[in-house]
N, C-alpha and C positions, 0 to 999 in steps of 0.2 A: 504492499499497500503507499502511496505518494506520502510523505511526511511535510505536513505547512511549516515554509520558512519562517523562523525565530520572526515576529513584526508582522506577518502577512497573515491579516484575520480577514477572511475574503466576507465583503459586505454587498450582496445582492440584491437584487429588483426584477420580479419576474412578471412581466408584463404580455399577455397573452390570451387567448378568444380560447384556449383547449386546456379543458382543468373540470375535475370530477365537481358533479355536482348532487345536492338531496336525489332530487328527481333523474340524475341523469349520472350513476357513481363510473361511470366507466369510461364516460366524454374525455378524451384529452388525457386518459392515464396512464399511458408512458410519460408525460410532462412531470406529473404529482410524481411517476416513480423515478424519474430520474432528478428529481429534488432533493426525495430522502434519498436516493442512494449518494448522493453528493454530501447531505448531512453527515452520513455514517461516515465515509472517506475523510471526511474533514468536519470534525464535530466544532471548533469554534466560527464554522462560517456561520454567517446572520443571514437569513434567505426570508425576503416577505413575497409575497404574491401577490399581486392587482390582477384581476379575474375580470374580462371583458365579455360576459354573458347575456348580462341583462339589459332587454328593452328592443327598443329599431336601431337600425344605422346612427340616427341623432346620438340616442344617449348613450349606445354601445361604444362608441369610437369618438365622434366629437364633442360632448360633452363631461367627457372622462377625463378631458384634459386637467383640468381644474383637481380630479381626485390624485390625480397622477403626480402634479406637481407639488400639493399637501400631503402627498407618502413619500416625494421624495426629499421635501422640508425637516420631517420627522423622522423617516431612518436613514436620512445621508449616504442613499447606495455609494460603491465607488463603481457598480458597474450595475447598466439598465438591459437587461437579457430577455428580446423582444423573443419569445415562440409563433411563428405565424406569421408571414409578409402585412396583412392586413392588420395586425396587432399592433404596428407601430406610428397609423395613424394618428393615436392622442399623442404621442412623442412629438412628433414634427410640428406642433403646435406651440409646444415648452420650448426648442431647441436653443434658442439664446441663454435659458436658464443651465439646461444641461453643460453647455457650454462654457459658460461661464464659472458654473463648479469643476468644470474638467471630469466630468461623467460619462464612463467609458460606455460606449453602445455594442450590444453583439444583437444579430438578430439570426435566429434559427428558422432553416424554410424547411418545409415539410411535404410540399409537394404541389398543391393545387395553388397555392399562392405565387408559385413561379412558374409552376409549367401548365396551367390553368386554361380558361376562357372566360375568366371573369373579370370585366376590364378596369373596376375600378381594384380588387386583389393586386392587378400585374403591376398598374399605375403607383399605387404603396408600396408593394415592392420593390419595385424601382427606384424608388424614393428610401427607403429602408436599405438598398445596396449602396448609395451613394453615399447615402449620412453615415452608414456603422463604420464604426474603427474596425470590427470583426466582423465576418459571415460563415456559418454554419451550413452547411446543407447534409440533411439523412439517407442522402442516396450517392451514389455516385453522378448519376445524370443530371439530379439537381445540383452539385459540387460542379461539373464542368460548367452548366448555364452561372451560376453565379460568380463564377473567377472570372467569366468576362469582364466584371462592373465592377469588383473588388478585389486587390490585390492581397489581401488578409482574408482568406478563403479556406475553410478548415471542411474535411470530410467528417464525421462524427454522428454515426448511424445511430437510435435509439436503441439501447441494450435491452438486457435480459436482467430480469432481476433475480440476485441470489435465492429471494422467496420462491419464486417460481422454479428453480434449479430444487429448491427443497421439495416442493410438492410432487416433483416429478419423480425425483427417489424414493419417495416414501408410496407412491401410486401403486396399486395393485395394476400390473401389466399384463393385460386379458384381451388381447387384440379380437373385433369383431368385424364383422363387414359394416361395419358403416363409414361412411365420406363424408366430410367434415365440409363444409362451404361456411369461409373464413370471414362471412360479414351478414349483414341482413341483405335480404332480397328485393328489399327498398332501394336500397342504393346502386341506381343504376350504372355508374361506373363499374361495379362488382361481375353487374352482366350473369344473372342469377339464371339465364333464359338459356344461355350457352352451357351453363351448368349441366340443366337438367336435360339438355339436349345429350349431351354426352354421356350422363348416367341413362339414358333409354337407350344407347348403344352399347352400351356395357350389360345391362341385365337381358338384352336380347341377343346376347354374343354368349353369355353365360348361362342364359335361363332360368334366372330367378332374380328376385327381388331383393333389392338393397337398401340396406338403414340409411336415412339422411339424416345428417347433424346440422344445423344452423345454430352457427357461433353468434350469439347476438346475445348482450346483456348478460355474460359468464363472470364469474371470477376468477381468477388467477386460478385458486384453486379446481375451478369447477374444467375450469379449460387444459389444467395439468390431467386429473379424468379423464376429461374425453380427449387428449389425443393420447396417451396411453393406451386407451381403449376402443382405437378406432382403426382403419387399413390404412387409410392416404387422406391428406388433404389436396381438396381440389382448388385451384384458384383459376376462376376464369375473366379476370378484370383486364377491361380497356387499357387502363393505367393503373402504377401505385410507383409510389417513393422508396422505400427501405419497407417493406413489410414486418411489421412487430411479429404478426402469427406463423411467419415463415421461421425468422429465428426462433421462437417457443418449441414449430414441431422440430426441428433439429434436434434442440436440449431434449425433446421426448422421444427422440428416435423413431419417429411418423414422418413416413414418405410423402414428400410433396412431388404431385403432378401440378404444372403452373404455364401458364402462356408465358411469352417472353416480352416480363413487363419490370420497370425499376432497376432494382436491384439481383434481384431471384435469380438469374441468371451467375450473379458472385456467389450470393449464398449458398447455393446449390452445388458452388464447382467441386466435381469430384467427389460427390455423393451418393452411394450406394442408393438406388431404389428412388432416385429421384430425377423428374422428367422435363424437359419443357418444350413446347410446341406450339403454334397457332392454329395447327389444324384438327379439328375435330377426333376425325377418326385417329391420327394419332395421339391423340389425347386418352381417347377411349382404350387402343391397342396398351398404353402404357398402364390404366389401370387394371385390367386384365392380368398383365405381366406382376402387377404386384399383387392381383388376388390366387393368383396361383401359386407368389413363391412365400409371400409371410413375412419375407424378411424385415428386418430391422433397418432404417437408415445410417441411424450413425453407433459406431464401433464404440467397443468400451474405451475408457480414458475420453479426454477432449483435446481437442486438436487444437490447433495455436490460433485459430479464425474463430475455432467456439470463444475462447479466450478473450480476443479481440470483442466477441460482440455481447460482454457480458457488462453490465453496468457500470460495474466497479474498474474495469477498465476504460471505459467511453468516462467515466467521472474525472480516470486520473488526466485523461489528456484533454477534458476540458479546464483542469483546472490549470493545464499548463498555459492554455489560449489565454485564460483570466490574468495570470501571473506577468506573463510576455507582455499584457496590455499595459502594466502598469509600470513596467520597466522601460516601455517604448519613451 
């Protein structure tokens, strides 16, 4: 674990529209998990969160500038770390104060903020790229895009927590003919119709029905149990960043069959029983192969790449970004 240097007590204000709430406890859970892991690695860190989650566009973003200014005055942060490009909007309106106080700005881009089609989100994200002292992409595709606008760009995916790994290690490994769909069918970009067509092909080929598990509103423990009791994860997304669900599947030994999107090719590179294709027939054949082999994806022991996907490693790299900015 990276040691905190003497006199270097990090004060960070997190500004984000992605964070769990009572009504939606798993929305932006990976942001909260990164914060919690950072606190575990660096107990002296002072981290506060300003959530942009209530009201319409005016209330959520424009009127939050006043709340943000008050929080900056009270918390005296060294850094404002923005998660998701659109969340930068309130910060833009208090930039004179932020620059006067020499507060460093870091922006983490999560996907649709910089790769999507929403004009407002793209505009604000490009402003953030210009104004930020450092930028982070959670996938290699995002990193390639943001590094064209900011010279201090970093690739840091959201990591898998030690708690999730603990849940996986204690779960009963009983593989069944269950295929996991990794999100809500209502999310258009996840392309549930393609998922269903592929499952229909597989069932026709093997002559029996499969169980479909929808991964929606599940706790990390429930996800671990689901992954260790399923035969594979089928991702049919039209686009992705660095999908957390694929990383967690890797740690759970769950085979992954996916379209070629985001970081998935990198994440499952050289892994047994993990397949990528944009052809529905090929994806169906891959699933049939997995059903016939019932082989786990991840070998015993953890590879270097697996360690690099843990939140402990990611937080150590993030700490280096903070430390470098203060010394610059």
